[in-house]
C-alpha positions as CSV (number, residue, x, y, z in Angstrom):
1,M,65.9,341.9,14.7
2,I,64.8,345.5,13.3
3,Q,67.3,347.9,14.6
4,G,66.2,350.4,17.0
5,F,62.8,347.5,18.0
6,P,61.9,346.1,20.7
7,I,62.2,350.3,21.8
8,N,64.7,350.8,24.9
9,N,64.1,354.2,26.0
10,I,60.4,355.1,25.3
11,R,60.7,358.4,26.9
12,E,63.7,359.3,24.8
13,Y,61.8,357.4,21.7
14,V,58.4,359.6,21.7
15,T,60.4,362.9,22.4
16,E,61.9,362.2,19.1
17,I,59.4,361.8,17.6
18,I,57.5,364.8,18.6
19,L,60.2,367.4,18.4
20,D,60.8,366.3,14.9
21,H,57.1,366.9,14.4
22,F,56.9,370.0,15.6
23,Q,60.7,371.1,13.4
24,K,58.3,369.6,10.3
25,N,55.1,371.1,11.0
26,P,55.5,374.2,13.4
27,D,51.7,375.1,14.0
28,A,51.3,371.4,14.1
29,R,48.7,371.3,17.7
30,D,47.1,368.7,19.1
31,T,46.3,366.7,22.4
32,S,47.8,364.0,24.5
33,K,45.3,361.3,22.7
34,G,45.8,363.0,19.3
35,I,49.8,362.6,19.6
36,T,49.9,359.1,21.2
37,K,46.8,358.4,18.5
38,C,48.5,360.2,14.8
39,W,51.8,361.3,15.2
40,I,53.5,358.6,16.9
41,I,52.4,355.3,16.0
42,Q,52.3,357.4,12.4
43,E,55.5,357.0,12.9
44,T,55.9,354.5,13.9
45,I,55.0,352.4,11.6
46,E,56.6,353.9,8.8
47,T,59.6,353.6,10.7
48,L,58.6,350.0,10.6
49,V,57.8,349.8,7.0
50,D,61.0,351.3,5.5
51,K,62.5,348.7,7.4
52,I,61.1,346.1,6.3
53,S,62.1,344.4,3.1
54,E,59.1,342.8,0.4
55,N,62.1,339.9,0.7
56,D,61.8,339.6,4.6
57,V,58.3,339.1,4.3
58,I,58.8,336.3,1.7
59,D,61.5,334.4,4.0
60,V,58.9,335.1,6.9
61,L,55.9,333.5,4.3
62,D,58.0,331.0,3.3
63,S,58.8,329.8,6.5
64,L,55.0,329.5,7.9
65,I,53.9,327.6,4.8
66,D,57.2,324.8,5.9
67,K,55.1,324.8,8.7
68,G,51.8,324.5,7.5
69,I,50.7,327.3,9.2
70,V,49.8,329.2,6.1
71,G,49.1,328.3,2.2
72,E,49.6,330.0,-1.1
73,T,47.4,329.7,-4.6
74,K,48.8,331.1,-8.1
75,N,46.7,333.1,-9.7
76,K,45.2,331.6,-13.1
77,D,48.7,333.1,-15.2
78,G,50.3,332.2,-12.3
79,Q,51.9,335.9,-11.2
80,F,50.6,336.4,-8.0
81,T,50.7,334.4,-5.0
82,Y,47.9,334.6,-2.8
83,Y,48.3,333.4,1.1
84,K,45.9,332.8,3.2
85,I,45.9,330.4,6.9
86,C,45.1,326.7,7.2
87,K,41.7,325.8,8.5
């Protein structure tokens, strides 16, 4: 499980993001909708991306392949592997 997710205290999490954003951008202004859509969602995505490695993704893909949910193909020279849903 990714440390910090799922979020146990949403208000504390949102408070941290808002205050951190204002500290980094003291002239920032936005609506509550803008803060939700831009600041909070962007910060959450960046936090998750920083915590998920390519090896984590490969492990999940391998598991989905083993279950027959996802298939894989390689390009002609075998340098890249492409994944797709099995039909």
